[in-house]
N, C-alpha and C positions, 0 to 999 in steps of 0.2 A: 504494500500500500504506500503510495507516494504521498508525502505530506506537502501541503501548500506552503509556498514561501511566505514569510511574514511581510505584509504590505508596508509596514512601518518599521523596518529594522533599526533605524537610527533611534527611534523612540524607545525601543526595548533595551538599548545599551546605556541608558542614562545612569550616571553616578552622581549622587547628591554631593553638594559642597561640604555639608556637615555629615560625617559618617554616622551610620546607624548603630554604632557600638554601644551607646548609652541605652538604647532601646533593647539591644541584644542582652546586655548585662541585666537590665531590669526584668526581662522575660525569664532569663535563666534563674535569677534570684527568686522570682515568684514561683516558678515550677519547683525549685528546690525546697522552698518553704512549704508548698502544698504537699509535697512528698513527705517531708519530715513531720509535719503536723498530722497528716493522715496515718502515717506509720506509728507515731507515738500514740494516737488515739486507738488504733487497732491493738497494740500491745497492752495498753492500760485496760481496755475493754476485755481482752482475753484473760488477763490475770485478776481483774477486780469486778467484772460485770458492771462497771460504771464507765462513762465516757467523759472526756473533757467537754465542758459546756461551750467553749469558745471555738472548737475546731470547725464546725460548719460555717459559722459566721466569718471567720478568717479565711477559710477556703473559698467561699463565694466571693469575698472581696478580692482575694488574690487572683481568682479566675477572671474577674472583670479587669483588673490591672493587666493581666497577661493578654487579654484580648485587645485592649487598647494599645499597649506598647507593641504588640505584634502587628496591629494595623498600621501604626506609625512607621515601623520598620518596613513594612510591605509597600507603603506609599513612597517611602524614601528610595527604595530600590526599584520601584515600578514593577513590583510583583504582586500587586493587590489583585483580589478576585475580580474577574470581569467576564462578561459573556462576549466571546470573540467571533461567534458564528457569522454575524453580519459584517463586522469590521474587517474580517479577513477576506471578504468578498468585495470590498469597496476599493475604489481607486485611491491612490495615496493622498490626494487632497481631501477627499471625503473622510478617509481614516484619520487624518490630522484634525479635521473638524470634530469628529466623534471623540477623539482624545481630549480636545479642549473642552467639549461639552461635559464629558465625564469628570474632568477636574473641577469645573465650575459647580456642577451639582454636588460633588463630594465636599467641596469647600463650604457650600451653603449648608449641607447636612451637618457637618461637624461644628460649624458656627452656631447653628440652631441648638444642637445638643449641648454645646458649651454654655450658651445663653440660658437655656432652661436648667442646666446644671447649677449655674450661679443662683438662680431663683430657688432651687432645691436646697442648696447649702444655706441660703439666707433664711428659709423657712425652718430648717433644722435648728439653726441658731436662735431664731425668734421664739420658737415653741419649745426649745430645750428638749428635743426629741432624743431618746436614748435607744440604743440597739436592743433588739428583742432577746438576744442570747445572754449577753453579759452586762448589759446596761451602760456601756460607755456612750459618750455623746455621738450621735449619728453623723454629725458633720465631719468627724474624723474619717469616716468612710466616704461620704458623699463629696467631700472637697476634691477628690481625685478625678471625678467625672469632668468638671470644667477644665481642670488643669491638663488632663490627658487629651481632651477634645481639642484644646488650644494647640497642643503639640502636634496632633494629627493635622489640624487645619494649617499650621505653619509648614508642615511637610508637603501637604497638597499644594499650598500656595507656591512653595519653592519649585515643585515639579511643574506647575502651571507656567511659571515664569520661564523655566528652562525650555519647555516645549514651545511656548510662544516665540521665544528668541531663536529657536532652532538649535540650541546648544546641545541637546541630547540626541 
């Protein structure tokens, strides 16, 4: 089976000016912590028939962090998930337009998520919401939503600028 050539090969070879090493480190740290917390919970549950109360809460938080830093690294390297069925069949100019449109929509999406994340954090602070598992202030978890959304939006914006200038 012969594979179709990539219509926009230059766009696939883009390298970000700011390497994605920080995102890679954060993702590795989150995965390691999830593994350690889950393993410790299994061991404690096996020997005592009790579990740590915080494990599910921390694991869910760390999975959200993992998803966001992974998305940031993917946008930085231009390896984010996309449907290429139609783009692969377009002429180069149309594929370029589709790439620009994808970046603009992605930027808008993460800007909205970040904006609503700020509102969530402010509500958590105003109403003094605590987490259901261990009762820590909820804003400690929710503050990372707008922060990581902003990181992704900056990565998307950088990619958009590089594509627009034809640097990638």
